[in-house]
N, C-alpha and C positions, 0 to 999 in steps of 0.2 A: 857669574850667572850660570846655572846649570843648563844642560841640554836635556830636553824631554823627548822620549821616543815611545810611541804607542804602536803596537802591532795589531792590525785589524784582520789579519789573515792573508794567506798567499804571499804576494810581494807588496802588499799595500801597508804602508806605514805613514805615520805623521811624525815629523821631526820638527820640534819647536826650538829655535835657536835665535837669540837676539830679538825675541818677540816676533819673529817671522815664522809662519807655519808652512812647512814643506810637505807635500803629499806625494808618495811614490806609487807609480803604477796603479792608479785607482781602479778597483774592481769591487763593486757593491752588489753583484748579482747572487741570487740563490742558485741559479742554474745558468750554465754557459754551454750551449750545444750539448755534447754528450757528458758534460761534467755537472755534478751536483755538489753543493756545499754540504759536507758531511759533519763538520765540526765548527762550533762557534756561530753565534747569531750574525746576520749581516751587519756591517758597520752602522753605528748610530748616525743620525743625521749630522751630528757635529763632525764626523769624519770627512764630510764633503767640504768643510770650511778650510780654505787654504789660500795663502798668498801666491804660491806657485806650485804647480803640479809637474812632476817629472815622469816621462814615459821612456822606458829603457829600450824597447824594440817593438816590432809591429805585430807580434803574435797576439791573438785576440784575448788571451788571458792577461795581457799586459797593456795593450792598447785596446780598451773596451769602450766603444763609442757611446753606448747608453749610459755608462758610468760617468764618462767625461761630460756628457750633456747635462748631468745633474750638478756640476760644479757651478758656483755662483758667478754671475756676470762680472767680467773684469778680471777673473782669475788668470794669471799668467800660466801658459802651458808650453813646456819645452819638449820637443819631439825630435827624433833622429832626422837628419837632413834627408829630404826626399819623401818623407812620410805622407804629406798631402797628395803627392802624385800617386803613391802606391795605395793609399786609403782615402779615396775621394770624399768619404763621409766627414773627414776632418774639416773640410771646407765649409760644411754647414754649421759648424760650431762657432758661429760669428759672435757669440756672447763672450768668447774667451780670447785672450791676447796670445795668439800662437806665435812661436818662434822655432825655427829649425836650427839644430845645432849638430856639430860633429866633434870628434875627439880634439881636445885642446881649446875649444871655445869656452869662454867665460861669460856669465850673465850675472849682473849685479841686481840683487833684489833687496832693497833696504840696506841693512848692514851686512848682508850675506853676499858671498861670491859663490856661484854654482858653476863648477867646472865639469864639462863632459870628458869622460875618459873612455878608452876603448874596452870592448868586451869580446870574448871569443864565443860567439853564438850565431846561429843562423838567423839573420835579421829579416828574412822575407815574410810577407804577410801570409803566404800560402806555401805548402810544401814544395810546389813547383813554381818556376818563374824566376825572373832575374833578381839579382841582389840590387835593390834600389835604395836601401837605407842601411846604415851600420847599426849593429847592436851596441848599446852604450851602457856604461855605469856613470855615476855622478859622485863628485866630492862636493859636499856642502860645507863651506868654511865661514864661520862666524866666531862665537866664543869657543866652539869646538870645530874639529874637522871630522865630518861624518861621511863615510863611504857607503853608498848604496850600489851594490854590485849588479842589480838587475838579474839577468841570466848570463852566466859565463862559465867557461871551463878554465882550468889553470893555464897560465901562459908565462913564459920565462920573464917577460918584462913587467909583470903585474905590479910588483912593489915599486919599481922605478916609475911607471906611468901614474900610479895612484898617488905615490908620495906618502909622507908621514901622515897618519890619521890617528884620531883619538878613539873613534867608534867605527866598527865595521858591521853593516847589515848584510849578512851572507846567506845566499840560498843553500839549503842543505838537503833538499828533496825535490819532489815534483808532484804531478797530479796523476801519475799512472804507475804501474808495477815495474817499469823499466825506464832508466834514464839513458838517453842517447848521448852522442858526443856534444860538447859545448855546454855541459852542465856540471855543477858541483853536487856531489853527494856528501854525506856527513864526513867521510874520510878525506876527500879532496878539499872540502871546505876547511877542515882542520889544518891541512897543509897550507892552504891560502892564508890562514890565520897566522901560522908561523912565519910566513914570508912578510906579511903586512905589519905584524907586531903592534896592533893597536892596544890601547889600555882596556877597552871593553868590546864585546861583540854581542850581537843579537841574531839568533838563527831565524830565518824566514823561509818562505816558499816551501812549505810542507804542511801536512795534516789539515788541509782545508777542503780542497776539491778532490773528488775521486770519480772515475767513470761510472756511469749508471750501469748496474748489472754486474759489476766486478768487485762487489763488496768482499767476496770470499777469496779473491785472487791475491795472493801474497799480501795479506793485510798488514804485515809488519812494515812493509814499504810505506804505508800511510801513517802508521802510528809512531814508528821508532826513530825517524831521523833526528828529531830534536834531542832526545836523550842520548842517542849515539854520538851526536856532535859534541854534547857536553863532555861525554867520556873521552872522546878522542882529542878534543881541544886541551883537556887537562894533561894529555900525554905529549902532544906536539907543541903546545904553546902554554905552558903552565903559568906564565906571567900575565896572561890575559884573563880578565874576569868575564865570564859568559853569563848573560841574563836570558834565560829561557822564559819567554812570556807566553801567557795564554791569550786567546783571542780577545781583543779589546783591552788588554792589560798594558800598562806603561811603566817606564822606569825613568827616574831623574838621575842624571849623572853629573857629578861635579867634575869640572875639568880644570886642572891646574896647568898653566902655561909658564 
């Protein structure tokens, strides 16, 4: 059975494996604080349908309470351990089945096993304040093993902690003209690809949101990361097939075990 991946924009993807729908970092807004959706229509209502939703860290463009509130009653929601304490609004989402996870934790969802893995990223809700929750990635294992990196920088034990995977959903950009530490740009994402050595990869987290009033500031940082990742992936990891998707586009991947 193939795995199906749809990219809705930013870090929001639907992964369908073993007839289970997995939604990553749901973000359905046209505007978020100073950010405006510049490319791609907001995800269709079907994007909100999921058996389980995964939140990688507490930043508002990844843990977006209004988007989570639109998920169907009974949807399972995995969040980093400590998230409800740091983001009290999570406690009001009583229609969701919330669970807190940390690196190494495994959650069974139907025929899938979802394993939380560590990420190298600032997991705080605000720029200041204590670290109350770890930033996470997730490995979804069913017919395929799919790695959703969330936001992360490169780190030495990445391949060891993630383990063998068939598909990697890797961030290759951001929402502003500069990426701080704890992020992958197109070049670092290509290096991560070489370390992970999956069969396939999908670039995410670029070309969707951009700060209001900064349209003319380094616009190539908004438009270019996807194409740059394709180019560099061919250099660093030529054995990996890269699927560069448009907003709302999907790909079916046959996985041979």
